[in-house]
MIFITI-567562 format. One record per residue (C-alpha): z, x, y; residue number from 1; residue in one letter. Coordinates in steps of 0.02 Angstrom, whole numbers, plus 50000, padded with zeros to 5 digits. Layout:
% MIFITI-567562
<site pz="Z" px="X" py="Y" i="NUM" aa="A"/>
...
//
This chain:
% MIFITI-567562
<site pz="50395" px="55921" py="52615" i="1" aa="M"/>
<site pz="50445" px="56065" py="52490" i="2" aa="K"/>
<site pz="50296" px="56163" py="52564" i="3" aa="T"/>
<site pz="50343" px="56137" py="52749" i="4" aa="I"/>
<site pz="50523" px="56189" py="52706" i="5" aa="L"/>
<site pz="50458" px="56349" py="52607" i="6" aa="A"/>
<site pz="50358" px="56396" py="52766" i="7" aa="V"/>
<site pz="50488" px="56363" py="52875" i="8" aa="A"/>
<site pz="50607" px="56469" py="52763" i="9" aa="A"/>
<site pz="50479" px="56613" py="52736" i="10" aa="A"/>
<site pz="50435" px="56611" py="52939" i="11" aa="V"/>
<site pz="50630" px="56626" py="52979" i="12" aa="A"/>
<site pz="50662" px="56761" py="52863" i="13" aa="L"/>
<site pz="50499" px="56866" py="52930" i="14" aa="A"/>
<site pz="50573" px="56846" py="53097" i="15" aa="G"/>
<site pz="50733" px="56931" py="53030" i="16" aa="C"/>
<site pz="50638" px="57062" py="52942" i="17" aa="G"/>
<site pz="50547" px="57090" py="53103" i="18" aa="L"/>
<site pz="50699" px="57107" py="53218" i="19" aa="D"/>
<site pz="50780" px="57217" py="53088" i="20" aa="T"/>
<site pz="50624" px="57331" py="53092" i="21" aa="A"/>
<site pz="50630" px="57334" py="53280" i="22" aa="T"/>
<site pz="50814" px="57388" py="53289" i="23" aa="S"/>
<site pz="50799" px="57521" py="53181" i="24" aa="A"/>
<site pz="50648" px="57594" py="53282" i="25" aa="A"/>
<site pz="50741" px="57574" py="53438" i="26" aa="T"/>
<site pz="50884" px="57663" py="53352" i="27" aa="A"/>
<site pz="50766" px="57799" py="53284" i="28" aa="G"/>
<site pz="50685" px="57830" py="53466" i="29" aa="S"/>
<site pz="50874" px="57840" py="53543" i="30" aa="I"/>
<site pz="50922" px="57962" py="53403" i="31" aa="K"/>
<site pz="50773" px="58076" py="53429" i="32" aa="K"/>
<site pz="50807" px="58067" py="53627" i="33" aa="T"/>
<site pz="50999" px="58126" py="53578" i="34" aa="E"/>
<site pz="50920" px="58268" py="53477" i="35" aa="I"/>
<site pz="50805" px="58332" py="53606" i="36" aa="Q"/>
<site pz="50951" px="58324" py="53739" i="37" aa="E"/>
<site pz="51056" px="58421" py="53623" i="38" aa="G"/>
<site pz="50924" px="58550" py="53588" i="39" aa="Q"/>
<site pz="50912" px="58589" py="53771" i="40" aa="K"/>
<site pz="51088" px="58597" py="53801" i="41" aa="T"/>
<site pz="51108" px="58712" py="53657" i="42" aa="M"/>
<site pz="50954" px="58811" py="53719" i="43" aa="Q"/>
<site pz="51050" px="58827" py="53908" i="44" aa="R"/>
<site pz="51210" px="58878" py="53832" i="45" aa="A"/>
<site pz="51122" px="59004" py="53726" i="46" aa="Q"/>
<site pz="51043" px="59074" py="53891" i="47" aa="E"/>
<site pz="51212" px="59084" py="53978" i="48" aa="K"/>
<site pz="51305" px="59183" py="53838" i="49" aa="I"/>
<site pz="51141" px="59309" py="53843" i="50" aa="D"/>
<site pz="51164" px="59326" py="54023" i="51" aa="A"/>
<site pz="51347" px="59355" py="53989" i="52" aa="A"/>
<site pz="51321" px="59485" py="53854" i="53" aa="V"/>
<site pz="51199" px="59576" py="53964" i="54" aa="G"/>
<site pz="51318" px="59591" py="54112" i="55" aa="Q"/>
<site pz="51455" px="59649" py="53999" i="56" aa="M"/>
<site pz="51337" px="59786" py="53917" i="57" aa="Q"/>
<site pz="51278" px="59844" py="54102" i="58" aa="Q"/>
<site pz="51468" px="59853" py="54155" i="59" aa="R"/>
<site pz="51514" px="59948" py="53995" i="60" aa="A"/>
<site pz="51365" px="60067" py="54025" i="61" aa="G"/>
<site pz="51419" px="60092" py="54203" i="62" aa="S"/>
<site pz="51593" px="60127" py="54153" i="63" aa="T"/>
<site pz="51533" px="60258" py="54025" i="64" aa="D"/>
<site pz="51427" px="60337" py="54156" i="65" aa="E"/>
<site pz="51581" px="60354" py="54270" i="66" aa="Q"/>
<site pz="51689" px="60464" py="54145" i="67" aa="K"/>
//
């Protein structure tokens, strides 16, 4: 009887550990996706900033040529 109870407790605890491991893996996957999306957003913002700086430099160059 004690053996059956010990086995049942071990199975129940093992199930909890599996659930925790699965939750951690899922959370890790979600965080990875968030990081990748953040990097893409940062890259798009940097490209827009670079384009704006380039336009400002062109305008400044054309203003200097008119003087």
